C-alpha positions as CSV (number, residue, x, y, z in Angstrom):
1,M,-1.1,98.9,127.2
2,E,-2.5,98.0,123.8
3,I,-0.5,95.7,121.5
4,S,-1.1,96.1,117.7
5,K,-1.5,93.2,115.4
6,R,1.9,93.9,113.9
7,E,3.6,93.9,117.3
8,L,1.8,90.7,118.3
9,Y,3.0,89.1,115.0
10,L,6.6,90.3,115.8
11,L,6.4,88.8,119.3
12,R,5.2,85.5,118.0
13,S,7.9,85.4,115.3
14,I,10.8,85.6,117.8
15,P,12.4,82.2,117.8
16,N,12.6,80.2,121.1
17,E,16.4,80.0,120.7
18,V,17.9,83.4,120.1
19,S,21.6,83.7,119.3
20,K,23.7,85.1,122.0
21,D,26.6,85.7,119.6
22,N,25.1,88.5,117.6
23,V,22.2,91.0,117.7
24,E,19.0,89.8,116.0
25,L,15.2,89.8,116.5
26,G,14.5,88.8,120.1
27,S,17.9,89.8,121.4
28,L,18.2,91.5,124.7
29,V,21.2,93.8,124.4
30,K,23.1,95.7,127.0
31,T,24.9,98.6,125.4
32,D,27.0,101.2,127.0
33,K,24.0,103.5,126.9
34,R,20.9,101.3,127.8
35,L,19.3,97.9,127.8
36,V,17.3,97.2,124.6
37,L,15.0,94.4,123.5
38,V,14.8,93.9,119.7
39,G,11.2,93.4,118.7
40,P,8.2,95.7,119.1
41,A,9.1,99.3,119.9
42,Y,8.3,100.5,123.4
43,E,9.5,103.6,125.2
44,R,10.1,102.0,128.5
45,M,9.5,98.7,130.3
46,D,10.3,97.9,133.9
47,M,11.5,94.3,134.1
48,E,12.7,93.0,137.5
49,G,14.0,96.4,138.5
50,L,15.7,97.1,135.1
51,V,14.6,99.6,132.6
52,V,14.3,98.1,129.1
53,I,13.7,100.0,125.9
54,G,12.0,98.1,123.0
55,I,13.4,98.9,119.6
56,S,11.9,97.7,116.3
57,T,13.9,96.1,113.6
58,A,13.3,99.3,111.5
59,A,14.9,101.6,114.1
60,L,18.1,103.3,113.0
61,V,20.0,101.9,116.0
62,M,18.9,98.4,115.2
63,R,20.0,98.7,111.6
64,A,23.4,99.8,112.9
65,I,23.8,97.0,115.6
66,R,22.1,94.1,113.7
67,G,24.6,91.2,113.4
68,K,27.1,92.9,115.7
69,R,28.8,90.9,118.4
70,V,29.7,91.7,122.0
71,S,32.4,94.5,122.2
72,E,31.7,95.7,118.7
73,T,30.4,99.2,118.2
74,A,28.0,100.9,115.8
75,Q,27.5,104.5,115.0
76,V,24.1,106.2,114.5
77,R,24.5,109.8,113.4
78,S,27.1,111.1,115.9
79,I,26.4,108.6,118.7
80,T,28.5,105.4,119.1
81,H,26.9,102.4,120.7
82,A,29.0,99.6,122.2
83,N,27.5,96.2,122.8
84,K,28.5,95.0,126.3
85,E,26.4,91.8,126.6
86,I,23.8,89.9,124.5
87,Y,21.2,87.8,126.2
């Protein structure tokens, strides 16, 4: 898997201490639909038996859920995403 310079920069810019209160760069978010990692975009990653989708900060879903807290929802087009947990 090739990592671009931009993606490498994004990975390096993720702070060591990521807020677990709201969604931001570096957050691992369990929604009612899937598990997403906010950072470089990847279609699918298998991590310890879990499927994780990497979403970029420019993604529509990220724009909708950025700053949201657990149990808050966001709508992207006609799909509602509910934050279940933030790691």
